[in-house]
C-alpha positions in Angstrom: 102.2 117.0 64.8 104.6 114.4 63.4 101.6 112.3 62.4 100.3 115.2 60.3 103.7 115.8 58.7 104.1 112.1 57.9 100.7 112.1 56.2 101.8 114.9 53.9 104.9 113.2 52.6 108.2 111.8 53.4 109.8 113.4 56.5 113.6 113.5 56.7 115.5 114.2 59.9 118.8 115.9 59.2 120.6 114.6 62.2 124.0 116.0 63.0 126.5 117.0 65.7 124.6 119.4 68.0 127.4 122.0 68.2 127.6 122.0 64.4 123.9 122.4 64.0 123.8 125.3 66.5 126.7 127.0 64.7 124.9 126.6 61.3 121.6 128.0 62.7 123.4 131.0 64.3 125.2 131.8 61.0 121.8 131.8 59.2 120.6 134.7 61.4 117.0 133.6 60.9 116.5 131.6 64.1 114.6 133.6 66.7 114.4 130.6 69.0 118.2 130.8 69.5 118.0 134.4 70.7 118.7 134.7 74.4 119.2 131.0 75.0 122.3 129.5 76.5 124.0 126.5 74.9 122.7 124.4 77.8 119.1 125.5 77.1 119.4 124.6 73.4 121.0 121.3 74.2 118.1 120.5 76.6 115.5 121.6 74.0 117.2 119.4 71.3 117.3 116.4 73.6 113.7 116.8 74.5 112.8 116.9 70.8 114.9 114.0 69.7 112.1 111.4 70.2 109.9 113.5 68.0 112.5 113.9 65.3 113.2 110.2 65.4 109.7 109.6 64.1 110.8 110.9 60.7 110.5 108.4 57.8 114.2 108.8 57.1 117.2 109.9 59.1 120.3 111.4 57.3 123.4 112.0 59.3 124.9 115.4 58.3 127.9 115.5 60.6 130.9 116.9 58.9 129.1 117.4 55.6 128.7 120.5 53.5 125.4 121.6 51.9 126.0 119.8 48.6 127.0 116.6 50.4 123.9 116.8 52.5 121.7 117.3 49.5 123.3 114.4 47.7 122.9 112.1 50.7 119.2 113.1 51.1 118.5 112.5 47.4 120.3 109.2 47.5 118.4 108.1 50.6 115.1 109.0 49.0 115.9 107.1 45.9 117.2 104.0 47.7 114.3 101.6 48.2 116.3 99.9 51.0 117.0 103.1 52.9 116.3 102.8 56.6 112.7 103.9 57.0 110.9 104.3 60.3 
């Protein structure tokens, strides 16, 4: 699947603190995969998917950042020709 995504364009992994990511997802209310799962289940799922996520062209650390800051960081990373690319 990641190969297909990478062929379509630049893939960016918004990596962050897992507890923060789960809290954001729960607040959105539009995450059916969270329903009925324990924090331990979600942690295991995230850890299992990390190698897949790590195949993204770019990784942006979002820990402690607000939405506007994340957007600015993503845009800056996309514009920077020396950004860490995978």
